N, C-alpha and C positions, 0 to 999 in steps of 0.2 A: 556507754557508747564509746568505742575506741576513737582516739584523736587521730586525725590524718597526719601522716608523716610530713615533715617539712621538706620541701624540695631543696636539695643542695645545688648551688650553682656549679656549672662545669668548671673544673680547674683550667686556668689559662695556661697556655704553653709558656714556659719560662723564656725570657728574652735576656740576652746579654746586655749589659750596660754600655757596651761598646757600640759605636755607630754601625748600623747594619746588622746588629746581633740577631734580630729575628729572621732576617732574610737568609743569613748564612746558616742559621739553625734549620730553617725549612729546606734549604738546599741539601744539607747533610742528611736530614730525615728522609728525603726522597732518594738521593743517590746512595745512601748507606744501606739500602735494602739489598738483599741477596741477589747477585747477578746483575744489578742495575749498572754498575760501572763497566762490566764486561760488555753489555749490550751497547751502551753509549760509546764506548771505545771503538767497537766495531764500526758503528755508523760514522764516527768522526775521522777515523784513519783510513777508511775505505769508502770515500764519498760515492754518492749515487744511490738510487733506490735499491731496496732489497726486499725480497719476498720472505714471507714467514718461514717457509721450509728451509730457505738458505740460512737464515739466522739460527734456526733451530739446529740445523746440521752443523754449522760452524761452531756453535757454543755448547752443543750437546745438552740442551735444556729440555725439560718436560714441556709438552704443549700447554698445559695449564699455567705453569709458571711463566713461560714466555708470553702467553696471551695477557696475563695480569700485568707484567712489567711493561709491555708495549702500550697497553691502555694507560698506565700511569704516566709514562713518558709523553704520550700524546696529550693527556689531560693537562700537564704542566707546560705544554708548548715546546717540548724538545724534539718531538717527532711529528711528522705529518703522515697521514694515512690516505692513500688513494685507492678506491675500489673501482674496478672496471666491470662494465656490464658485459661479461663474456662467459662462455661456457667452455671449460670449467671456469669458475670464478677466479679472478686474479686480484690480489691486493698487494700494493707496494707501500713500503715504509721508507721514509727519508728524514735525515737530520734537518731541522729547521735552522734558519739563520741564528736564532737564539741559542741553539745547541752548538752551532759552529763557533760562537763566542767563547765556548769552553775549551776550544782546541789548545790555546796557549797554556791553560791550566793543566790539561792532561800531559802536554809536552813537558812542563816544569816538573810534574810528579814523576814522569818517566825518567827524566834526567836525575832527579833526586834519588830515585830508587836505584839507578845505575851506580851512583856514588856511595850509597849507604846500604848496609845489610841490616835487616831487622831480624833479630834473634830473640827468641823467648828463653829466658833463663829459668831453669827449674828452681823451685823453692829450696832453701837449705834443708838438709836432712835433719830430723829431730835430734840426732846425736850431736850434730854440729851446733845446733841452737842452744844446747844445754851447757 
């Protein structure tokens, strides 16, 4: 009779030894997803509610990707969603106070980017390496 396979515990997410390491790692995991920073930047720098189609048009994202990202931002408390009982249906999204706390971070990143250029250097050619 075959022996049952042992259940492996789920690996824990690595945490930095630095204070707040897990929290910053989680923040980077969420905001590091494709288009996430673009969406959040739009909500932070143009305050007020926005409709799905407005965000989709401004960022040229597919409906599926935008839907997924808006749900994720809502789930972590960075966006609020308000659905109105109207025909046709209307849904507004807006940055929460928690998201607005990130405004200085985005400003600092924008200032850093204005002062620094990121360039990707190509690897040395095989002939140069020999």
